[in-house]
N, C-alpha and C positions, 0 to 999 in steps of 0.2 A: 606666443605659444600656439602652434597650429595643431588642431585636434581633428580626428576623424569623426564621422557620424557615430560609429560604434562607441567611441570614447565619450561623445556627448550624451549618448543614451545611458552609458554606465554612470556618468556623473549625475545625470538626472535621476537615475534609479536610486543612488545612495542619498541624494537630497530628499527624495520621496520617503525612503526608509527613515530618515531623520524625522520627518513629519509624523510618520506612524509611531515612532518611538516617543515623540512628544505627546501624542494622543494617549498613549499608554500611561504617561505621567498624569494626564488630566483626569483619567478615570480611576486612578489609584486612590484608595480610601484616604481622606484628608487627616484622619487621626493617626495615621501611620507615617513614619518618616518618609518623606517623598523619595520615591525610587525613580531613577531616570536611566533609560537605556542609551541616552545620547552619547555619553563618553565612550561606551563600548562600541557603538555604531561608528563613531568618528574614527576610532582606532582601526576598526575593520576596513573602513573606506581607504585609509592610507595604505594598509597592508595589501588589499586586493587591487586597488587602482594604481598604486604608486604614489609618491609624494606630491607631485604637481596636480595630478588628476584628482587625488583624494582631497587635497586642499581646495581645488576648484569646486568639487561637489559640496563641500561645507560652505563655500562662499555663495553658491547658488541657493542653498537652504537659507542662509542668513538674509540674502537679498530678497528672496520670496517673502519671508516674514516681514521684512522692513517695508515692503510695498503695501502691507495691510492684510495679506492673506493669513488667516489664523492658524499658523503652523507651529507656534511656540507653545511651551508647556504651561505657562501661567498667564493670568490676565495682564494685559489686554490681548494676549495671544498673537498679536501682530501689530504692525504699524510702526511709524518712525519714532513715536514717543517711547517705544520699548528701550531705546538707548539710554534712557534716564533711570532704568531699573538697576538696582545694585547687582543683579545677576547677569546683566547683558554682557559683561566681560567674558563670561564663560561661553556664551554663544560665539563670540569672536575667537575665543581660545580653541574652539573646535577646528578652525582652519589651521592653526599652529599644530595642534595635536595630531591631526591627520597627516600633515606634512612630515612631522618628526617620526611618527610610526612608520610611514612609508619609506622615508629616507633610510632609516636604520635597517630596515628589512631588505630593501631593494639594492642596497649597496654591497650586500654579500651575495656570492654566487650560489651557495647552498646553505641558507640560514638554518640554524638548528634551534633547539629549545631556548638556549641561553640568549641567542640573538632576539628571538621573539619576545621573551620575557623582558629583556633589557629595553627593547624598543617600546613596549607597552608601558613599562614603569616610567621611562624617560618622557614618553608622550603625556602621561598623567601629570608629571611634575611640570612640564611645559604648559599644560592647560591651567594649572593653578598659578603658575608664574604670570599668566595674563589675567586670569579671572579675579584673583584676590586683590591685586592693586586697584582694579576697577571698582570692586565692591567697597574697598576702603575709601576711595575718592568719592563715590556716590553717597555713602553714608555721611561722610564728613562735610562735603561741600554742596550736595544737592538736597538730600533728605533732611539734613540738619541734625542728625543724631551723631554726636561726637563719640568716636570709637578709636581706640588705638589699633594699630595693625595686629597686635597680639590678640586683642579682643575679637577681631574679625577672624583671625586664624583659629581661635578656640571655638567660635560660633560654628565654624565649618569643619571642625575636627571629625565629627561622625561621617560627614560626606566624604572627607578625604580618605578615611579608612575604607569606606564602601567603594570608593573609586579605585583604590589600589586592589581591592578584591576583583572588581570588574576588569582591571588590567590583567590580572592572572587569567581570568576567564577569556579575555580577548586574545591572550597569547595562545591558549589551547585551541580555541575556535579558529583564530587567524591562521595558525600554522596548518591546521587541517584544510581550511579553505584554500590557502595559498598553494599547498601541494597539489590539491585537486585541480585548481585553475591552471597551474603551470604545466601539469601533465597533459591537459586537453588543448591548451593554446600555447603558442609561442610566447614566452615571457616578454611583456612590453618593456622597452627601454625608455625610462623617463629621466631626462637629464636636465 
């Protein structure tokens, strides 16, 4: 994939936004259900940048964190050992989520509300399709805490509901941003 300097900057910008979103999760009060902007930002990256560039920006975010730079939301905040955390699968899922959101929006010539909402909901399902199996595997085979897949699903049920709410917000914000960007610039063609 050959990308321009402008596209590199945009991918870096969304990777940096993810780091800021993770920081917001760090300072959120610990007695409240952890709130994360990351799924919302991931979907917006796909919508604004397109599927490939959106996925690339999430890959950059993931690789920056794995090198040890503290850009992730929970301890140890970065480093290669983060892959052993049960929630690491959700970081990987942001790559898939951005790609799916971008693909479903960018394949339409003039996407409407239904397209945006469908793209964000499908993106959320894709993120959980990657994140939940990783969590199940880590709990059962690394952490040593035997859990059924249904127990993992029930443990994450509140987060799932909140992420579907974020998908609706991402559809509203994403549509507005997409329309603004496509009016000012020639719409990029990511194939």
